[in-house]
PQR file with spaces between the fields and no chain letter, atoms N, CA, C, O and H, PARSE charges and radii, in Angstrom:
ATOM       1  N    UNK     1      61.207  -40.504   51.784 -0.4000 1.5000
ATOM       2  CA   UNK     1      62.466  -39.490   52.207 -0.0000 2.0000
ATOM       3  C    UNK     1      62.154  -38.382   51.406  0.5500 1.7000
ATOM       4  O    UNK     1      61.965  -38.325   50.191 -0.5500 1.4000
ATOM       5  N    UNK     2      62.118  -37.127   52.646 -0.4000 1.5000
ATOM       6  CA   UNK     2      61.451  -35.936   52.201 -0.0000 2.0000
ATOM       7  C    UNK     2      63.002  -35.077   51.574  0.5500 1.7000
ATOM       8  O    UNK     2      64.133  -34.983   52.052 -0.5500 1.4000
ATOM       9  H    UNK     2      62.272  -37.173   53.633  0.4000 1.0000
ATOM      10  N    UNK     3      62.431  -34.607   50.424 -0.4000 1.5000
ATOM      11  CA   UNK     3      63.396  -33.940   49.900 -0.0000 2.0000
ATOM      12  C    UNK     3      63.639  -32.479   50.832  0.5500 1.7000
ATOM      13  O    UNK     3      62.863  -31.875   51.573 -0.5500 1.4000
ATOM      14  H    UNK     3      61.512  -34.684   50.036  0.4000 1.0000
ATOM      15  N    UNK     4      64.943  -32.229   50.479 -0.4000 1.5000
ATOM      16  CA   UNK     4      64.997  -30.818   51.644 -0.0000 2.0000
ATOM      17  C    UNK     4      65.267  -29.625   50.280  0.5500 1.7000
ATOM      18  O    UNK     4      66.055  -29.544   49.338 -0.5500 1.4000
ATOM      19  H    UNK     4      65.573  -32.719   49.878  0.4000 1.0000
ATOM      20  N    UNK     5      64.265  -28.913   50.749 -0.4000 1.5000
ATOM      21  CA   UNK     5      64.184  -27.242   49.668 -0.0000 2.0000
ATOM      22  C    UNK     5      65.806  -26.577   50.199  0.5500 1.7000
ATOM      23  O    UNK     5      66.459  -26.653   51.240 -0.5500 1.4000
ATOM      24  H    UNK     5      63.624  -28.979   51.514  0.4000 1.0000
ATOM      25  N    UNK     6      65.935  -26.138   49.310 -0.4000 1.5000
ATOM      26  CA   UNK     6      67.173  -24.949   49.298 -0.0000 2.0000
ATOM      27  C    UNK     6      67.232  -23.908   48.558  0.5500 1.7000
ATOM      28  O    UNK     6      66.847  -24.054   47.397 -0.5500 1.4000
ATOM      29  H    UNK     6      65.404  -26.076   48.464  0.4000 1.0000
ATOM      30  N    UNK     7      67.598  -22.903   48.877 -0.4000 1.5000
ATOM      31  CA   UNK     7      67.770  -21.711   47.698 -0.0000 2.0000
ATOM      32  C    UNK     7      68.709  -21.641   46.888  0.5500 1.7000
ATOM      33  O    UNK     7      69.851  -21.896   47.269 -0.5500 1.4000
ATOM      34  H    UNK     7      67.911  -22.785   49.820  0.4000 1.0000
ATOM      35  N    UNK     8      68.420  -21.246   45.463 -0.4000 1.5000
ATOM      36  CA   UNK     8      69.894  -21.496   44.647 -0.0000 2.0000
ATOM      37  C    UNK     8      70.367  -20.477   44.723  0.5500 1.7000
ATOM      38  O    UNK     8      69.708  -19.552   45.198 -0.5500 1.4000
ATOM      39  H    UNK     8      67.492  -21.039   45.153  0.4000 1.0000
ATOM      40  N    UNK     9      71.512  -20.307   44.337 -0.4000 1.5000
ATOM      41  CA   UNK     9      72.752  -19.059   44.480 -0.0000 2.0000
ATOM      42  C    UNK     9      72.560  -18.252   43.125  0.5500 1.7000
ATOM      43  O    UNK     9      73.064  -17.178   42.797 -0.5500 1.4000
ATOM      44  H    UNK     9      72.047  -21.059   43.951  0.4000 1.0000
ATOM      45  N    UNK    10      71.758  -19.012   42.491 -0.4000 1.5000
ATOM      46  CA   UNK    10      71.523  -17.935   41.105 -0.0000 2.0000
ATOM      47  C    UNK    10      70.609  -16.956   41.355  0.5500 1.7000
ATOM      48  O    UNK    10      70.719  -15.752   41.588 -0.5500 1.4000
ATOM      49  H    UNK    10      71.349  -19.884   42.758  0.4000 1.0000
ATOM      50  N    UNK    11      69.283  -18.031   41.222 -0.4000 1.5000
ATOM      51  CA   UNK    11      67.776  -17.023   41.199 -0.0000 2.0000
ATOM      52  C    UNK    11      67.241  -16.713   42.383  0.5500 1.7000
ATOM      53  O    UNK    11      66.303  -15.961   42.648 -0.5500 1.4000
ATOM      54  H    UNK    11      69.194  -19.008   41.033  0.4000 1.0000
ATOM      55  N    UNK    12      67.975  -17.411   43.120 -0.4000 1.5000
ATOM      56  CA   UNK    12      67.435  -17.050   45.010 -0.0000 2.0000
ATOM      57  C    UNK    12      66.176  -17.731   45.092  0.5500 1.7000
ATOM      58  O    UNK    12      65.541  -17.376   46.085 -0.5500 1.4000
ATOM      59  H    UNK    12      68.737  -18.022   42.905  0.4000 1.0000
ATOM      60  N    UNK    13      65.454  -18.814   44.200 -0.4000 1.5000
ATOM      61  CA   UNK    13      64.072  -19.184   44.614 -0.0000 2.0000
ATOM      62  C    UNK    13      64.353  -20.452   45.244  0.5500 1.7000
ATOM      63  O    UNK    13      65.444  -20.980   45.457 -0.5500 1.4000
ATOM      64  H    UNK    13      65.970  -19.102   43.393  0.4000 1.0000
ATOM      65  N    UNK    14      63.493  -20.746   45.438 -0.4000 1.5000
ATOM      66  CA   UNK    14      63.977  -22.139   46.476 -0.0000 2.0000
ATOM      67  C    UNK    14      62.787  -23.451   45.593  0.5500 1.7000
ATOM      68  O    UNK    14      61.661  -23.491   45.097 -0.5500 1.4000
ATOM      69  H    UNK    14      62.606  -20.317   45.265  0.4000 1.0000
ATOM      70  N    UNK    15      64.067  -24.425   45.867 -0.4000 1.5000
ATOM      71  CA   UNK    15      63.855  -25.841   45.252 -0.0000 2.0000
ATOM      72  C    UNK    15      64.458  -26.591   45.587  0.5500 1.7000
ATOM      73  O    UNK    15      65.449  -26.531   46.314 -0.5500 1.4000
ATOM      74  H    UNK    15      64.982  -24.392   46.270  0.4000 1.0000
ATOM      75  N    UNK    16      63.850  -27.643   45.003 -0.4000 1.5000
ATOM      76  CA   UNK    16      64.411  -29.412   45.868 -0.0000 2.0000
ATOM      77  C    UNK    16      64.989  -29.839   44.782  0.5500 1.7000
ATOM      78  O    UNK    16      65.696  -30.803   45.077 -0.5500 1.4000
ATOM      79  H    UNK    16      63.044  -27.692   44.413  0.4000 1.0000
ATOM      80  N    UNK    17      65.048  -29.547   43.452 -0.4000 1.5000
ATOM      81  CA   UNK    17      66.223  -30.491   42.550 -0.0000 2.0000
ATOM      82  C    UNK    17      67.298  -28.853   42.087  0.5500 1.7000
ATOM      83  O    UNK    17      67.115  -27.665   41.821 -0.5500 1.4000
ATOM      84  H    UNK    17      64.474  -28.764   43.212  0.4000 1.0000
ATOM      85  N    UNK    18      68.589  -29.999   42.261 -0.4000 1.5000
ATOM      86  CA   UNK    18      69.718  -29.328   41.447 -0.0000 2.0000
ATOM      87  C    UNK    18      71.430  -29.634   42.189  0.5500 1.7000
ATOM      88  O    UNK    18      71.677  -30.424   43.101 -0.5500 1.4000
ATOM      89  H    UNK    18      68.738  -30.964   42.477  0.4000 1.0000
ATOM      90  N    UNK    19      72.106  -29.018   41.687 -0.4000 1.5000
ATOM      91  CA   UNK    19      73.163  -29.492   42.244 -0.0000 2.0000
ATOM      92  C    UNK    19      74.263  -28.599   43.100  0.5500 1.7000
ATOM      93  O    UNK    19      73.933  -27.433   43.317 -0.5500 1.4000
ATOM      94  H    UNK    19      71.905  -28.377   40.947  0.4000 1.0000
ATOM      95  N    UNK    20      75.612  -29.073   43.633 -0.4000 1.5000
ATOM      96  CA   UNK    20      76.424  -28.270   44.347 -0.0000 2.0000
ATOM      97  C    UNK    20      77.269  -27.875   44.137  0.5500 1.7000
ATOM      98  O    UNK    20      78.264  -28.599   44.168 -0.5500 1.4000
ATOM      99  H    UNK    20      75.880  -30.020   43.457  0.4000 1.0000
ATOM     100  N    UNK    21      77.357  -26.868   43.888 -0.4000 1.5000
ATOM     101  CA   UNK    21      78.983  -26.140   43.650 -0.0000 2.0000
ATOM     102  C    UNK    21      79.679  -25.097   44.108  0.5500 1.7000
ATOM     103  O    UNK    21      79.346  -23.926   43.921 -0.5500 1.4000
ATOM     104  H    UNK    21      76.549  -26.280   43.863  0.4000 1.0000
ATOM     105  N    UNK    22      80.771  -25.500   44.788 -0.4000 1.5000
ATOM     106  CA   UNK    22      81.365  -24.770   45.822 -0.0000 2.0000
ATOM     107  C    UNK    22      80.634  -24.727   47.045  0.5500 1.7000
ATOM     108  O    UNK    22      80.847  -23.841   47.873 -0.5500 1.4000
ATOM     109  H    UNK    22      81.041  -26.451   44.940  0.4000 1.0000
ATOM     110  N    UNK    23      80.003  -25.396   47.171 -0.4000 1.5000
ATOM     111  CA   UNK    23      79.053  -25.431   48.576 -0.0000 2.0000
ATOM     112  C    UNK    23      77.703  -24.258   48.596  0.5500 1.7000
ATOM     113  O    UNK    23      77.022  -23.724   49.471 -0.5500 1.4000
ATOM     114  H    UNK    23      79.830  -26.115   46.498  0.4000 1.0000
ATOM     115  N    UNK    24      77.782  -24.220   46.987 -0.4000 1.5000
ATOM     116  CA   UNK    24      76.537  -23.728   46.719 -0.0000 2.0000
ATOM     117  C    UNK    24      75.202  -24.366   46.048  0.5500 1.7000
ATOM     118  O    UNK    24      75.324  -25.518   45.631 -0.5500 1.4000
ATOM     119  H    UNK    24      78.335  -24.654   46.276  0.4000 1.0000
ATOM     120  N    UNK    25      74.212  -23.870   45.932 -0.4000 1.5000
ATOM     121  CA   UNK    25      73.282  -24.821   45.293 -0.0000 2.0000
ATOM     122  C    UNK    25      72.961  -24.137   44.282  0.5500 1.7000
ATOM     123  O    UNK    25      73.014  -22.914   44.411 -0.5500 1.4000
ATOM     124  H    UNK    25      74.112  -22.934   46.270  0.4000 1.0000
ATOM     125  N    UNK    26      72.562  -24.669   43.066 -0.4000 1.5000
ATOM     126  CA   UNK    26      72.074  -24.171   42.128 -0.0000 2.0000
ATOM     127  C    UNK    26      71.080  -25.041   41.307  0.5500 1.7000
ATOM     128  O    UNK    26      71.309  -26.225   41.058 -0.5500 1.4000
ATOM     129  H    UNK    26      72.519  -25.663   42.961  0.4000 1.0000
ATOM     130  N    UNK    27      69.888  -24.340   40.877 -0.4000 1.5000
ATOM     131  CA   UNK    27      68.507  -25.114   40.937 -0.0000 2.0000
ATOM     132  C    UNK    27      68.453  -25.898   39.639  0.5500 1.7000
ATOM     133  O    UNK    27      69.294  -25.444   38.863 -0.5500 1.4000
ATOM     134  H    UNK    27      69.702  -23.378   41.079  0.4000 1.0000
ATOM     135  N    UNK    28      68.002  -26.567   39.296 -0.4000 1.5000
ATOM     136  CA   UNK    28      67.957  -27.544   37.726 -0.0000 2.0000
ATOM     137  C    UNK    28      67.581  -26.757   36.929  0.5500 1.7000
ATOM     138  O    UNK    28      67.833  -27.051   35.760 -0.5500 1.4000
ATOM     139  H    UNK    28      67.319  -26.936   39.926  0.4000 1.0000
ATOM     140  N    UNK    29      66.909  -25.576   37.160 -0.4000 1.5000
ATOM     141  CA   UNK    29      66.321  -24.781   35.762 -0.0000 2.0000
ATOM     142  C    UNK    29      68.145  -24.318   35.753  0.5500 1.7000
ATOM     143  O    UNK    29      69.090  -24.684   35.053 -0.5500 1.4000
ATOM     144  H    UNK    29      66.705  -25.337   38.109  0.4000 1.0000
ATOM     145  N    UNK    30      68.009  -23.351   36.902 -0.4000 1.5000
ATOM     146  CA   UNK    30      69.223  -22.092   36.195 -0.0000 2.0000
ATOM     147  C    UNK    30      70.216  -22.969   36.040  0.5500 1.7000
ATOM     148  O    UNK    30      70.854  -22.394   35.159 -0.5500 1.4000
ATOM     149  H    UNK    30      67.242  -23.054   37.471  0.4000 1.0000
ATOM     150  N    UNK    31      71.094  -24.441   36.382 -0.4000 1.5000
ATOM     151  CA   UNK    31      71.712  -25.696   36.131 -0.0000 2.0000
ATOM     152  C    UNK    31      71.254  -25.312   34.304  0.5500 1.7000
ATOM     153  O    UNK    31      71.908  -24.492   33.660 -0.5500 1.4000
ATOM     154  H    UNK    31      70.576  -24.907   37.099  0.4000 1.0000
ATOM     155  N    UNK    32      70.480  -25.801   33.918 -0.4000 1.5000
ATOM     156  CA   UNK    32      70.086  -25.944   32.720 -0.0000 2.0000
ATOM     157  C    UNK    32      70.453  -25.017   31.229  0.5500 1.7000
ATOM     158  O    UNK    32      70.917  -25.247   30.112 -0.5500 1.4000
ATOM     159  H    UNK    32      69.948  -26.468   34.441  0.4000 1.0000
ATOM     160  N    UNK    33      69.782  -23.545   32.213 -0.4000 1.5000
ATOM     161  CA   UNK    33      70.032  -22.201   31.672 -0.0000 2.0000
ATOM     162  C    UNK    33      71.514  -21.810   31.393  0.5500 1.7000
ATOM     163  O    UNK    33      71.941  -21.225   30.397 -0.5500 1.4000
ATOM     164  H    UNK    33      69.405  -23.359   33.120  0.4000 1.0000
ATOM     165  N    UNK    34      72.157  -22.218   32.394 -0.4000 1.5000
ATOM     166  CA   UNK    34      73.765  -21.528   32.299 -0.0000 2.0000
ATOM     167  C    UNK    34      74.627  -22.743   31.361  0.5500 1.7000
ATOM     168  O    UNK    34      75.777  -22.350   31.162 -0.5500 1.4000
ATOM     169  H    UNK    34      71.810  -22.693   33.203  0.4000 1.0000
ATOM     170  N    UNK    35      74.362  -24.077   30.757 -0.4000 1.5000
ATOM     171  CA   UNK    35      74.494  -24.645   30.135 -0.0000 2.0000
ATOM     172  C    UNK    35      74.013  -24.316   28.488  0.5500 1.7000
ATOM     173  O    UNK    35      74.796  -24.408   27.543 -0.5500 1.4000
ATOM     174  H    UNK    35      73.429  -24.396   30.919  0.4000 1.0000
ATOM     175  N    UNK    36      72.806  -23.983   28.384 -0.4000 1.5000
ATOM     176  CA   UNK    36      71.969  -23.489   26.922 -0.0000 2.0000
ATOM     177  C    UNK    36      72.457  -22.441   26.519  0.5500 1.7000
ATOM     178  O    UNK    36      72.809  -22.187   25.368 -0.5500 1.4000
ATOM     179  H    UNK    36      72.170  -23.908   29.152  0.4000 1.0000
ATOM     180  N    UNK    37      72.508  -21.741   27.490 -0.4000 1.5000
ATOM     181  CA   UNK    37      72.498  -19.813   26.732 -0.0000 2.0000
ATOM     182  C    UNK    37      73.739  -19.851   25.994  0.5500 1.7000
ATOM     183  O    UNK    37      74.755  -20.454   26.342 -0.5500 1.4000
ATOM     184  H    UNK    37      72.222  -21.948   28.426  0.4000 1.0000
ATOM     185  N    UNK    38      73.575  -19.135   24.907 -0.4000 1.5000
ATOM     186  CA   UNK    38      74.455  -18.572   24.307 -0.0000 2.0000
ATOM     187  C    UNK    38      75.147  -17.213   24.722  0.5500 1.7000
ATOM     188  O    UNK    38      74.647  -16.231   25.270 -0.5500 1.4000
ATOM     189  H    UNK    38      72.750  -18.646   24.624  0.4000 1.0000
ATOM     190  N    UNK    39      75.934  -17.350   24.468 -0.4000 1.5000
ATOM     191  CA   UNK    39      77.322  -16.127   24.909 -0.0000 2.0000
ATOM     192  C    UNK    39      76.786  -14.622   24.355  0.5500 1.7000
ATOM     193  O    UNK    39      77.306  -13.552   24.673 -0.5500 1.4000
ATOM     194  H    UNK    39      76.341  -18.148   24.023  0.4000 1.0000
ATOM     195  N    UNK    40      75.338  -14.827   23.226 -0.4000 1.5000
ATOM     196  CA   UNK    40      75.429  -13.282   22.858 -0.0000 2.0000
ATOM     197  C    UNK    40      73.961  -12.954   23.394  0.5500 1.7000
ATOM     198  O    UNK    40      73.529  -11.801   23.390 -0.5500 1.4000
ATOM     199  H    UNK    40      74.915  -15.696   22.968  0.4000 1.0000
ATOM     200  N    UNK    41      73.255  -14.002   23.839 -0.4000 1.5000
ATOM     201  CA   UNK    41      72.245  -13.655   24.681 -0.0000 2.0000
ATOM     202  C    UNK    41      72.390  -12.739   25.636  0.5500 1.7000
ATOM     203  O    UNK    41      73.585  -12.500   25.812 -0.5500 1.4000
ATOM     204  H    UNK    41      73.606  -14.938   23.843  0.4000 1.0000
ATOM     205  N    UNK    42      71.399  -11.878   26.607 -0.4000 1.5000
ATOM     206  CA   UNK    42      71.434  -10.863   27.181 -0.0000 2.0000
ATOM     207  C    UNK    42      71.824  -11.580   28.681  0.5500 1.7000
ATOM     208  O    UNK    42      72.724  -11.105   29.374 -0.5500 1.4000
ATOM     209  H    UNK    42      70.429  -12.072   26.464  0.4000 1.0000
ATOM     210  N    UNK    43      71.040  -12.780   29.102 -0.4000 1.5000
ATOM     211  CA   UNK    43      71.680  -13.503   29.900 -0.0000 2.0000
ATOM     212  C    UNK    43      72.786  -14.107   30.498  0.5500 1.7000
ATOM     213  O    UNK    43      72.961  -14.542   31.637 -0.5500 1.4000
ATOM     214  H    UNK    43      70.309  -13.166   28.539  0.4000 1.0000
ATOM     215  N    UNK    44      73.600  -14.040   29.372 -0.4000 1.5000
ATOM     216  CA   UNK    44      74.848  -14.830   29.735 -0.0000 2.0000
ATOM     217  C    UNK    44      75.888  -14.383   30.304  0.5500 1.7000
ATOM     218  O    UNK    44      76.925  -15.003   30.540 -0.5500 1.4000
ATOM     219  H    UNK    44      73.458  -13.686   28.447  0.4000 1.0000
ATOM     220  N    UNK    45      75.547  -12.892   30.627 -0.4000 1.5000
ATOM     221  CA   UNK    45      76.849  -12.063   31.088 -0.0000 2.0000
ATOM     222  C    UNK    45      75.839  -11.877   32.811  0.5500 1.7000
ATOM     223  O    UNK    45      76.730  -11.787   33.656 -0.5500 1.4000
ATOM     224  H    UNK    45      74.705  -12.388   30.435  0.4000 1.0000
ATOM     225  N    UNK    46      75.009  -11.830   33.247 -0.4000 1.5000
ATOM     226  CA   UNK    46      74.518  -11.959   33.875 -0.0000 2.0000
ATOM     227  C    UNK    46      74.316  -13.437   34.932  0.5500 1.7000
ATOM     228  O    UNK    46      74.089  -13.484   36.141 -0.5500 1.4000
ATOM     229  H    UNK    46      74.285  -11.903   32.560  0.4000 1.0000
ATOM     230  N    UNK    47      74.464  -14.322   34.144 -0.4000 1.5000
ATOM     231  CA   UNK    47      74.881  -15.745   35.294 -0.0000 2.0000
ATOM     232  C    UNK    47      76.024  -15.875   34.876  0.5500 1.7000
ATOM     233  O    UNK    47      76.526  -16.679   35.662 -0.5500 1.4000
ATOM     234  H    UNK    47      74.649  -14.284   33.162  0.4000 1.0000
ATOM     235  N    UNK    48      77.051  -15.500   33.862 -0.4000 1.5000
ATOM     236  CA   UNK    48      78.288  -14.990   34.109 -0.0000 2.0000
ATOM     237  C    UNK    48      78.949  -14.315   35.519  0.5500 1.7000
ATOM     238  O    UNK    48      79.945  -14.745   36.100 -0.5500 1.4000
ATOM     239  H    UNK    48      76.643  -14.848   33.223  0.4000 1.0000
ATOM     240  N    UNK    49      78.189  -13.229   35.885 -0.4000 1.5000
ATOM     241  CA   UNK    49      78.305  -12.645   36.798 -0.0000 2.0000
ATOM     242  C    UNK    49      78.138  -13.455   38.234  0.5500 1.7000
ATOM     243  O    UNK    49      78.920  -13.675   39.158 -0.5500 1.4000
ATOM     244  H    UNK    49      77.380  -12.880   35.413  0.4000 1.0000
ATOM     245  N    UNK    50      76.826  -13.778   38.001 -0.4000 1.5000
ATOM     246  CA   UNK    50      76.444  -14.898   39.442 -0.0000 2.0000
ATOM     247  C    UNK    50      77.344  -16.019   39.985  0.5500 1.7000
ATOM     248  O    UNK    50      77.361  -16.403   41.155 -0.5500 1.4000
ATOM     249  H    UNK    50      76.191  -13.600   37.250  0.4000 1.0000
ATOM     250  N    UNK    51      78.251  -16.591   38.754 -0.4000 1.5000
ATOM     251  CA   UNK    51      78.615  -17.970   38.471 -0.0000 2.0000
ATOM     252  C    UNK    51      80.070  -17.249   39.076  0.5500 1.7000
ATOM     253  O    UNK    51      80.850  -18.080   39.543 -0.5500 1.4000
ATOM     254  H    UNK    51      78.238  -16.278   37.804  0.4000 1.0000
ATOM     255  N    UNK    52      80.536  -15.799   39.127 -0.4000 1.5000
ATOM     256  CA   UNK    52      81.567  -15.315   39.925 -0.0000 2.0000
ATOM     257  C    UNK    52      81.444  -15.057   41.365  0.5500 1.7000
ATOM     258  O    UNK    52      82.249  -15.361   42.246 -0.5500 1.4000
ATOM     259  H    UNK    52      79.902  -15.125   38.748  0.4000 1.0000
ATOM     260  N    UNK    53      80.443  -14.518   41.462 -0.4000 1.5000
ATOM     261  CA   UNK    53      80.038  -14.640   42.790 -0.0000 2.0000
ATOM     262  C    UNK    53      80.415  -15.547   43.850  0.5500 1.7000
ATOM     263  O    UNK    53      80.946  -15.290   44.931 -0.5500 1.4000
ATOM     264  H    UNK    53      79.789  -14.271   40.746  0.4000 1.0000
ATOM     265  N    UNK    54      79.905  -17.096   43.162 -0.4000 1.5000
ATOM     266  CA   UNK    54      79.844  -17.996   43.685 -0.0000 2.0000
ATOM     267  C    UNK    54      81.214  -18.575   44.174  0.5500 1.7000
ATOM     268  O    UNK    54      81.696  -19.002   45.222 -0.5500 1.4000
ATOM     269  H    UNK    54      79.474  -17.305   42.285  0.4000 1.0000
ATOM     270  N    UNK    55      81.485  -18.427   43.243 -0.4000 1.5000
ATOM     271  CA   UNK    55      83.334  -18.640   43.118 -0.0000 2.0000
ATOM     272  C    UNK    55      84.026  -17.726   43.870  0.5500 1.7000
ATOM     273  O    UNK    55      84.772  -18.398   44.583 -0.5500 1.4000
ATOM     274  H    UNK    55      81.094  -18.080   42.391  0.4000 1.0000
ATOM     275  N    UNK    56      84.199  -16.482   44.116 -0.4000 1.5000
ATOM     276  CA   UNK    56      84.450  -15.612   44.090 -0.0000 2.0000
ATOM     277  C    UNK    56      84.776  -16.121   45.616  0.5500 1.7000
ATOM     278  O    UNK    56      85.966  -16.093   45.933 -0.5500 1.4000
ATOM     279  H    UNK    56      83.594  -15.936   43.537  0.4000 1.0000
ATOM     280  N    UNK    57      83.660  -16.666   46.767 -0.4000 1.5000
ATOM     281  CA   UNK    57      83.272  -16.531   48.197 -0.0000 2.0000
ATOM     282  C    UNK    57      84.792  -17.402   48.253  0.5500 1.7000
ATOM     283  O    UNK    57      85.491  -16.833   49.092 -0.5500 1.4000
ATOM     284  H    UNK    57      82.694  -16.689   46.510  0.4000 1.0000
ATOM     285  N    UNK    58      85.497  -18.528   47.674 -0.4000 1.5000
ATOM     286  CA   UNK    58      86.707  -19.490   47.673 -0.0000 2.0000
ATOM     287  C    UNK    58      87.779  -18.063   47.805  0.5500 1.7000
ATOM     288  O    UNK    58      87.699  -16.977   47.230 -0.5500 1.4000
ATOM     289  H    UNK    58      84.929  -18.990   46.993  0.4000 1.0000
ATOM     290  N    UNK    59      88.868  -18.619   48.891 -0.4000 1.5000
ATOM     291  CA   UNK    59      90.465  -18.102   48.425 -0.0000 2.0000
ATOM     292  C    UNK    59      91.431  -19.455   47.959  0.5500 1.7000
ATOM     293  O    UNK    59      91.481  -20.630   48.322 -0.5500 1.4000
ATOM     294  H    UNK    59      88.933  -19.501   49.358  0.4000 1.0000
ATOM     295  N    UNK    60      91.888  -18.935   47.333 -0.4000 1.5000
ATOM     296  CA   UNK    60      92.702  -20.722   46.518 -0.0000 2.0000
ATOM     297  C    UNK    60      94.011  -20.331   47.544  0.5500 1.7000
ATOM     298  O    UNK    60      95.002  -21.061   47.586 -0.5500 1.4000
ATOM     299  H    UNK    60      91.848  -17.980   47.038  0.4000 1.0000
């Protein structure tokens, strides 16, 4: 079975492994970074903003 290449909604790079969140693909690397980043790290706010952009695409 051939793995499908998808573009990550966080880093915008192409990957074959990751998860689907709100119909958006998040690569395995970004998934781990999101889970492990400390809230005091400079990347934290960047990741939060990217996730807001993904979830903001849907109206409730």
